[in-house]
C-alpha positions in Angstrom: -92.0 -82.3 40.6 -95.0 -81.0 38.7 -98.6 -82.0 39.5 -100.2 -84.5 37.1 -103.7 -85.8 36.6 -102.4 -89.2 37.6 -101.4 -87.8 41.0 -104.9 -86.4 41.5 -106.7 -89.6 40.5 -104.5 -91.7 42.8 -105.6 -89.4 45.7 -109.2 -89.6 44.7 -109.1 -93.4 44.5 -109.5 -93.7 48.3 -112.7 -91.6 48.5 -115.8 -93.6 49.3 -119.3 -92.2 48.9 -120.8 -91.5 52.3 -123.0 -94.3 53.7 -121.8 -96.8 51.0 -118.8 -98.9 50.1 -118.7 -97.5 46.6 -115.6 -95.6 45.5 -116.1 -92.2 43.9 -114.0 -93.2 40.8 -116.2 -96.3 40.3 -119.2 -94.0 39.6 -120.0 -91.6 36.8 -120.0 -88.6 39.1 -116.6 -87.3 38.1 -117.5 -85.3 35.0 -114.4 -83.1 34.5 -110.9 -83.1 35.9 -108.2 -80.6 34.7 -104.7 -79.9 36.0 -103.0 -76.6 35.1 -99.6 -76.2 36.8 -100.4 -76.2 40.5 -104.2 -75.7 40.0 -107.0 -78.3 39.8 -110.6 -78.0 38.6 -113.2 -80.7 39.2 -116.8 -81.0 38.2 -118.9 -83.6 40.0 -122.4 -84.6 39.0 -124.4 -85.4 42.2 -127.7 -87.2 41.9 -130.5 -85.3 43.6 -131.2 -88.3 45.8 -127.6 -88.0 47.1 -127.7 -84.3 47.8 -127.9 -84.8 51.6 -124.3 -86.3 51.4 -122.8 -83.3 49.5 -121.3 -81.7 52.6 -119.7 -85.0 53.8 -118.3 -85.7 50.4 -117.0 -82.1 50.1 -115.1 -82.5 53.4 -113.5 -85.7 52.2 -112.4 -84.1 49.0 -111.0 -81.1 50.9 -109.0 -83.4 53.2 -107.7 -85.6 50.5 -106.8 -82.9 47.9 -105.2 -80.8 50.6 -102.5 -83.5 51.0 -101.6 -83.9 47.3 -98.0 -82.7 46.8 -97.7 -79.8 44.5 -101.4 -78.9 44.5 -101.8 -75.3 45.7 -105.4 -74.5 44.7 -108.4 -76.5 43.6 -112.0 -75.6 42.6 -114.9 -78.1 42.8 -118.0 -77.4 40.7 -121.2 -79.3 41.8 -123.9 -80.2 39.3 -127.2 -81.5 40.9 -128.7 -84.1 38.5 -132.4 -84.9 38.8 -133.1 -88.5 37.8 -135.9 -88.7 35.3 -138.1 -91.8 35.9 -138.5 -94.0 32.8 -141.7 -93.3 30.8 -144.7 -95.4 31.8 -145.1 -98.6 29.8 -142.0 -97.7 27.8 -141.5 -101.3 26.5 -145.0 -101.6 25.0 -145.3 -101.1 21.2 -149.1 -100.5 21.0 -151.3 -99.3 23.8 -155.1 -99.8 23.2 -157.6 -98.1 25.5 -161.0 -99.8 25.8 -163.6 -97.2 27.0 -167.3 -96.5 27.3 -169.4 -93.5 28.1 -171.2 -95.4 30.8 -171.0 -98.5 32.9 -172.8 -101.8 32.3 -172.2 -102.1 28.5 -169.7 -105.0 28.7 -166.5 -103.0 28.3 -164.5 -105.4 30.5 -165.9 -108.4 28.6 -164.7 -106.8 25.3 -161.3 -105.8 26.8 -160.5 -109.3 28.2 -161.6 -111.1 25.0 -159.7 -108.7 22.7 -156.6 -109.2 24.8 -157.0 -113.0 24.5 -157.7 -112.8 20.8 -154.6 -110.7 20.2 -152.5 -113.3 22.1 -154.1 -116.1 20.2 -152.9 -114.5 17.0 -149.3 -114.6 18.2 -148.8 -111.3 19.9 -147.3 -110.6 23.3 -150.1 -109.0 25.2 -150.6 -107.3 28.5 -153.9 -106.4 30.1 -154.2 -103.6 32.7 -157.5 -103.3 34.6 -157.7 -99.6 35.3 -161.3 -99.8 36.6 -160.5 -99.5 40.3 -164.0 -99.2 41.6 -165.2 -102.2 39.7 -162.3 -104.5 38.9 -163.6 -107.5 37.1 -160.4 -109.0 35.8 -159.8 -111.4 38.7 -163.2 -113.1 38.1 -163.1 -113.0 34.3 -159.5 -114.3 34.1 -159.9 -117.0 36.7 -156.9 -115.5 38.6 -157.3 -114.9 42.3 -153.8 -114.7 43.7 -151.6 -111.7 44.6 -148.7 -110.9 42.3 -145.2 -111.9 43.4 -142.3 -109.5 44.0 -138.7 -110.7 43.5 -137.0 -107.6 44.9 -139.6 -106.2 47.3 -140.0 -103.1 45.1 -141.6 -104.2 41.9 -144.3 -106.8 41.0 -144.5 -109.5 38.4 -147.6 -109.5 36.2 -149.9 -112.6 36.5 -150.3 -114.8 33.5 -153.6 -116.3 32.3 -154.7 -117.5 28.8 -151.4 -116.3 27.3 -151.9 -112.7 28.6 -149.9 -110.8 31.2 -152.2 -109.0 33.5 -152.5 -106.8 36.6 -155.5 -105.4 38.5 -156.1 -103.7 41.8 -158.4 -106.7 42.4 -155.3 -108.9 42.7 -154.1 -106.7 45.6 -157.2 -106.2 47.8 -159.8 -108.5 49.2 -162.6 -109.3 46.7 -165.3 -108.0 49.1 -163.3 -104.8 50.0 -164.7 -101.5 48.7 -162.2 -98.9 47.6 -163.2 -95.5 49.0 -160.5 -93.5 47.4 -160.3 -89.9 46.2 -158.7 -88.9 42.9 -155.1 -88.4 44.0 -155.0 -91.9 45.5 -156.4 -93.4 42.3 -153.8 -91.6 40.2 -150.9 -92.8 42.5 -152.1 -96.4 42.5 -152.6 -96.5 38.8 -149.2 -95.0 38.1 -147.7 -97.7 40.4 -149.4 -100.5 38.5 -147.9 -99.1 35.3 -144.4 -98.2 36.6 -143.8 -100.9 39.2 -144.9 -104.0 37.3 -142.2 -105.8 35.3 -144.2 -106.0 32.0 -141.2 -106.6 29.7 -141.5 -106.1 26.0 -145.1 -106.3 24.7 -146.7 -105.9 21.3 -150.0 -104.8 22.9 -151.2 -103.4 26.2 -155.0 -103.4 26.5 -156.2 -101.0 29.1 -159.7 -101.5 30.5 -160.7 -98.0 31.5 -163.2 -97.0 34.1 -166.5 -95.9 32.7 -167.3 -92.3 31.8 -165.1 -89.3 31.0 -163.7 -88.5 34.5 -160.3 -87.3 35.4 -158.8 -90.8 35.8 -159.5 -91.5 32.1 -158.1 -88.1 31.1 -154.9 -88.3 33.1 -154.2 -91.9 32.1 -154.7 -91.1 28.5 -152.2 -88.3 28.7 -149.6 -90.2 30.7 -149.2 -93.2 28.5 -149.6 -91.8 24.9 -151.9 -94.6 23.6 -151.9 -95.8 20.0 -155.7 -95.4 20.0 -159.0 -96.2 21.8 -162.0 -98.3 21.0 -165.5 -97.5 22.3 -168.0 -100.1 23.6 -171.7 -99.4 23.5 -175.0 -101.2 23.5 -177.6 -100.3 20.8 -179.9 -98.3 23.1 -180.0 -94.6 22.7 -178.9 -93.7 26.2 -175.7 -95.7 25.8 -175.0 -94.2 22.3 -175.4 -90.7 23.7 -172.8 -91.4 26.3 -170.4 -93.0 23.9 -170.6 -89.9 21.6 -169.4 -87.9 24.6 -166.6 -90.3 25.1 -165.5 -89.8 21.5 -165.5 -86.1 22.0 -163.3 -86.5 25.1 -160.7 -88.6 23.2 -160.8 -86.0 20.4 -160.0 -83.2 22.8 -156.9 -85.1 24.2 -155.9 -86.2 20.7 -156.3 -89.9 21.2 -157.4 -91.5 17.9 -160.6 -93.5 18.2 -160.1 -96.6 16.1 -163.7 -97.7 16.1 -166.8 -98.8 18.1 -168.0 -102.2 19.1 -171.7 -102.9 19.7 -172.1 -105.2 22.6 -175.3 -107.0 23.5 -176.5 -106.4 19.9 -179.2 -109.0 20.3 -180.2 -111.9 22.6 -179.6 -115.4 21.3 -182.0 -117.9 22.7 -180.1 -120.9 24.1 -182.9 -123.2 23.1 -183.9 -122.3 19.6 -181.2 -119.8 18.5 -183.7 -117.1 17.8 -182.2 -113.6 17.9 -184.2 -110.8 19.8 -183.1 -107.2 19.7 -183.7 -106.3 23.4 -181.8 -103.0 23.2 -182.9 -102.0 19.7 -180.5 -102.7 16.8 -178.1 -101.0 14.5 -177.5 -98.0 16.9 -173.8 -98.3 17.2 -173.4 -98.8 13.4 -175.3 -95.5 12.9 -173.3 -93.8 15.6 -170.1 -94.9 14.0 -171.2 -93.4 10.7 -172.3 -90.2 12.4 -168.9 -89.8 14.2 -166.9 -90.9 11.1 -165.2 -93.9 12.8 -165.1 -97.5 11.8 -167.8 -99.9 13.0 -165.8 -102.9 14.3 -168.5 -105.4 14.8 -171.5 -106.7 16.9 -171.3 -109.0 19.9 -174.6 -110.7 20.8 -175.9 -111.5 24.2 -175.1 -115.2 24.4 -175.1 -117.5 27.4 -171.6 -118.7 26.5 -170.1 -115.2 26.9 -171.6 -114.8 30.4 -170.8 -118.3 31.5 -167.3 -118.1 30.2 -166.6 -114.9 32.1 -168.1 -116.3 35.3 -165.8 -119.3 35.3 -162.7 -117.3 34.4 -162.3 -118.6 30.9 -163.2 -115.9 28.3 -165.2 -117.1 25.4 -162.3 -116.7 23.0 -160.4 -119.3 25.1 -163.3 -121.5 26.2 -165.2 -121.6 22.9 -162.8 -120.7 20.2 -165.0 -122.0 17.4 -168.1 -120.2 18.5 -169.5 -117.3 16.3 -168.9 -114.9 19.3 -165.2 -116.0 19.5 -164.7 -115.6 15.8 -166.2 -112.1 16.0 -163.7 -111.1 18.7 -160.9 -112.6 16.6 -162.0 -110.6 13.6 -162.2 -107.4 15.6 -158.7 -108.0 17.0 -157.3 -108.6 13.5 -159.0 -105.5 12.2 -157.6 -103.4 15.0 -154.1 -104.7 14.4 -154.3 -103.8 10.7 -155.7 -100.4 11.4 -152.9 -99.5 13.8 -150.3 -100.9 11.4 -151.8 -98.8 8.5 -151.8 -95.7 10.7 -148.2 -96.6 11.8 -149.3 -95.4 15.3 -147.0 -96.6 18.2 -146.2 -95.5 21.7 -143.6 -92.8 21.4 -141.4 -94.8 23.7 -141.9 -98.2 21.9 -138.8 -100.3 21.5 
């Protein structure tokens, strides 16, 4: 009676992977099986995570195959397969970085209101607070609860104002200072991107930490953003820093889609008089100097500050206000710019 492939598969059917109840033939590990007379050759693909079980599995195969009638010789070839983790934010169509050369210019205010403006225009939007040392999203969104986990391994993003969001501020006490070095920051930030069930999104707005440090550099290189916008006040010191931020994005080949001038003027809540506390027109001039679009001016208005303090961004709390309409216009302009450039995440669905 000659040996057949059926005989071999019937013998292999009883082999169970070590430490599990899964049968070998119910997996995709068996890559190749060939019978030639009384000889057998097998190729098994073994995940790297299962390599510690290779010897036990080999012994099971030796025992089982040694009892197959008509089988005189067999050769097993092992291929170790390294599982590649899915790319970060792979289900996001457009990733928008919101950055600034220095802190205190209202970058988070712009990021939160732009995310809400994009959502108000019908897009599915996520917001990632990557500013670990100064997470302001919990206060500005009105969310102060930890994210839930359905499987004990991944987290569900929190939802506020039509935007899915996550922040380290949701995971630590509000008065707890993070004294972390660079490697800890990178690991935590990667976890917020990889281990959060974002789902399919049209936009992910990322509120970057201020400056041009290594967190900004590594993040920009990990997620392949569609582009970045810069936030500045009109004063010269802020403009000098934002020019350095533009140079950084140029070096890592992230297109800068434009600049927003925040706190362009102070609007008196009593008489409506506008006063240019931090000078005026500086960001517009800087945009012309750098050859990037000037996206608009956001004034210092009590409504913006009050809305952020109560967890209801001005786009949501005062949708008919001039400030809200300015954010909506900037969001629309960004959407058109990205569409015209046809720039998407390389892993977008």
